[in-house]
N, C-alpha and C positions, 0 to 999 in steps of 0.2 A: 437311814437315808433312802429316799424314794428311788425305785428302779423304773426306767422308762421302757416301753415296748416298741415305740416307733422313733427312729432317729433320722433327722433330715436337716438340710441347710436352711437357715433362717436369716441369712445376711442379705445385703443388697448387691446390685450389679457393679458398684464401684469399689468393691472390696476384693483384694487379691487372696487373702487368707482369713477364714473365720473359724474361731474356736467354739465348739459346742459348750454351753454353760454347764452341762452335767459331766461328772467324772466317774460315776458308777454305772456299769452296764452289766447285762446278763445275757447268756446264750439264749437263743430263741427269739431275741428282739429283731425287728426288721430295720435294716439300714437302707435308706433311699438316697442314691447319688444321682444327681441330674446330669444331663448332657454337658460336656465341657467342664466337668468337675472331677475331682478325686477326693477320696476320704482316707485319712491316714490316722491310725492309732499310734500314740506315743506313750511311753512310760519311762520314768527316770531319765528323760533326755534322749531315749533311744526310740527309733522307729520300729514298731511291732509289725503292722500289716498295712497294705495299701489296697484300696478298693476303687475300681473304675466305675463308670456310669452304669446304673441298673438298680434292681432291688436285691438285697442280700439278707439272708437269714444268718445271724451270727451263730456259728457252731464251732466246736473245737476243731472240726475238720478244716474250716477256712480261717481259723485263727491259730495256726500252729505255734505262734510265739507267745500265746497267752500263758503257757505253762511257765514262762520265765518271770511272770509277775505273780503276786499273791492272789489266789482265787479261792472263793468259798463256795462249796456245793450248797444248793438250796432247792430241795424237792425235784431233783432231776435236772436242774439248771445250774449253771456255774456263774457266779457273780465275780466281776473283776473290776479293778480300779485302773483307769487309763484316761488319757487326754485324747480327744478326737478333733482333728482339724479338717475343715473342708477347703480345698484349693480351687479357686476360680481360674480355669485355663483359657478363658476367652481373651481376645486382644482388646485392650482398653485404650481407646484413642482420645485425641484432643486433650492430652495432659499438658498443661501450660508449663513453660519454663522461661526464664529471663535472667540476664546478667545482673548481678547485684552491685557492680561497679564498672567503670569505663575500661575499655580495651585500648591501650596506647600503642601506636606504631607510627612509622614514617610513610607517607603516601609514596608509592614507588614511581609515580609519573612526575609529580611536581616536587617531591622531596621536602615536604613540610610536615610538622608533627600533627598528629590527629588523635582525638579521643572519641570513640564510638561505643554505642551499646547495641545489644542484640537480644531478640526474643523470638519465641516461636512455640511449636507444639511437638509432642512426640507420642508414639504409640508403644505400649509395653504389653508383654504377655509372659506368663510363667513358662519357662522352658524346662526346669528341673525342680519339681515340687519338693523333693526331699532335701536338696541342697539349699533351697530357699528357707525351709523350715529350720534347718540346723544353723545356717549362717546369719539369717536375718531375723526371723520371728522369735526364736528362743522360747521364752516363757510368756510372751505377749499373747493377749487373747485374740487379737486380729491384726491385719495389715491392710490399710486402706491406700488409695491412690496418693493422697496427701502425705501419709506417713512414708510411703516408699519414695516419693519425690524428695522429701526432706532428707531421707536416709542417703540418697545418691547425690544430693545437691552439691556437696563440697567438691567431689571429684568431677562432677559435670562442669562446674564453674572453672575449676583449675584447667581442665582439658580444653574447654572452649576458648579461654583467654590466651592459650598458647597456640592452639591449632589455627584459629581464624587468621591471625597475623602471618603465620607461616604460609598459608595458602595464598593470601593476598600478595605477599612479596614474591613467592615463587612464580605466580602467574601474572605478576605486574598488573594487578587490578586497581584502577583508579577509584577513589571514593565517589567520583561523579558518575561512574558506570557500574558500581558494585551491585546494584539491584538486578542487573542482567545475569549475574553469576550466583544468585542465591541458591538455585537448585544444585549447581556444581559444588558449592561450599557445603551445603547441607549433606550431600552424599558423602563427601570426604569426612565430615564430622561423624556421621553414622558409622562409617567403617572403623574409625579410630575408637569410638566409644563402645561398640558392640562387645568387644572382649571384656571390658570392665564390667558391663552388666551381666554377661554370661557367667562370670566368676561367682555370682551370687544366685544363679539359677533363673535369671530374668533375660528374656530376649528383647532387644531393642528393634522393634519391627519397622519403625519409621522415625526419622528425626528431621524436622523442618525448621529453617530460619524463615520467618515471615516478615520480620522488620529489622532494619538496620537504623539505629537512632544516630542521626548525623548532628554535628556541632553547629547548628544554625546560629548560635549566639557568638561564635568565634570569628573575630575580624579577619584573621589570616584565611580561614576557611572560606568566608564570603568573598574575599579578594580573589582567591584562586578559582572559585566557582564562577565568578564573573568573567575572568580571563578564559577559562575553559569553554564556556558557552559562546563567548564572543568569537573565539577561534573557529568554532564549527559553523556559527551562523554567518560569519564573513565569507568563509569558503563556499557555503551553500548559496549565499546571495550571488557571489561571483559566477558560480556554475549556472545559476538560473539566468543571469543576464547574458551569459554566453549562449545558452540554449535559445533565449528569446531573439538574440541577434541573428543566429543561424536560421531560425524560423522566419524572421522578417525578410532575410535575403532570399530564402527559398520561395517565399510568397511573392516577392517582387519579380523574381525570375519567372515563376509560373504565370504571373500576370502578363509579363512581356510576351511569353510564348502564346498565351491565349489570345491576346490582342493581335499578334502577328497572324495566327491561324484564322481569326475572324476576318481580317483584312484580305487575306489570301482567298478565303471562301467567298467574300464579297466580289472580288475580281473575277473569280471563276463563274459565279452566277451572272455577272454583268457582261462576261465575255471578253475580257481584256487581261493583259499580263502586266507585271510590274514595269517592264521596259516601256510598254505602251502608255501606261499611266504617266511615267516621267516624261514621255514624248509629248503628251497632251499638255502637261504643265509648262514645258519649254515653249511650245507653240503659243500658248496663251500669253506667256510673258513677252514673247517676240511681238505679238499683235499689240499688246499694251504699250510696249516701247515705241512701236511704229506710230501709234496714235498720238503720243506726246512728243515725238521727235527726238528721243534719246538714242542717238545713233551708236554711242559707245556701248550701251546696254544691249543693243541689238547684236553687236559683235560678240559680246559675252554670251548671249543666248546661242549664237551659232557655234561658239566653242563648246557649249554644253551638249550640243547635238552629236559630238564625236563619240560619246559613250552609248548612243542609242542605235541599235542595229535593226535589221529587218526592214520590212516594207514601210512600217510607220516612221522609222527614222528617215528613210529616203523621202517620204512625203513631206514630213515636217521640215526637212532640210530644204526641199524645193520651195516650200512656203516661205521659209526664212530668206532664201536667196532672192526670191521674187520681191519680198518686202524690202530687202536691202537695195536691190537695183532700182526699185521704184522710188525709194527715198533719196538715193544718191543722184539719179538722173531722171527727173520727172518727165522730160521731153522724149526720152528714149521709147521707141516702140516696143510693145511686148514681144517677147521671143516667140510666142505662139498666138495665133488669133483667138480672140475670146469667142467661145461658143455661145450662140444665141439660145435663150431658154425656149424650148419647144413644148413645155409642159404647163398645164394650167390645173389648179386645184380649187375645190369648193372652199369659199371663205368661212363657211360654218362648220362642215363636217370633215373637210380635208379630202373628199373623194376626188380622184383624178378626172378631169373633164376634157372635152375637146376644146381646142382654142376658140372656136366660134360659139361655145355654149353661153347662153344668157342666164339659165337656171340650172341648178344641180339636179341631175337625173336621179339622185339617190334620196336627198332630203327636201328638194324643191326650193331651196333657198335662192333668192335672186343674187346674181353675181354682179360685181362692180364693173362698170364700163370703163372707168378711168383708173390708171395705175399711178396717179399723182396724189400725194398727201394733201389734204384740204387745208392743212395748217401751215406747213413749211415748204410745200412744193416738191418735196423729195420724191424721186421715182421709186415706186414700190414693186417688189416682185409679185408674181401672180399669187403665191401662197401666203404672203405676208398679211397678217390681220391687224398689225399695229405698225406705225412708222418707227424704224430703228433709230431715227435722228431725234424726233421730239416726243415720241411715245403716243401720238394721237391715234385713236382707233380708226381703222379704215371705215369710211362711210360713203 
């Protein structure tokens, strides 16, 4: 039987344990162990020696247990028969798993029966190579990801089907919001499964649920799903309408404030107050009533003057009183003599002129010699450019 001089790993990265095909070795041979590996010699089901990463020359000094197996001297070397296993210590990720049948339970929120499935990924690494060899590998020549997953499948399925419903019921997780709790459920499963894996020398580095398969074909599920989402959408719609109503009211109030501020600013720029503005409106109404002879309305206008104070109120009140007296007693003499107009203004530019001026000293425009309207005969004031009765332009 051939004796080899260089011994090294020849498996792939998805293998946890790889058995060297040769079983006869001799001292003086070179053993190469890569990073994240271990090499273990076994004979008759017992572990002889363990080698970590590096290059090792096989000698009786570093193989103290070789004496326990049958060895033959050969020209200064010792030949021995043993089995050599290389252990891959790297973490192997993205190992798929999935339930082989439905998980049954009652939804804790709506109390109706459910059947769901689950699937995901896990990451595994060798935690105790000697325990893994003795309890799992045995006399097999290697141990791949697929073989290890199949080996643990039975107890993984058993634990998942009992643990997932427990967590859902304890935390009252509805099927319609279960996706929000996948991380929490995954962590709980990892904690409960870790000890089971470690008993066989394997570390469960990560365990993830990526998918919950829901019973979209089930009528009860679809009915409760519709009720669930209707409940939340109706509440959300009501809250939205309420917020829109509040915004609309606030906008209306702000609009009123802005309009009021604009009117107040306009009064300020034009030089009058709110009371004065109301006084102007009352005086205008009184004049209109006087013109059409509605004496009752004139009285109402006088009543409105009670709320107007200050100088404007007094002036408007005097105007109203004069208008009333004139309307009630046309023959009565005015309480005060009418002052004669002693001012004269240019009919073109409005410049104040002397009473005898025939031309404007500012613009040169010729002034009218007559103060009588050429159309209706109404007497015009010196500053009037149009007749207030018929609207004819002064000429």
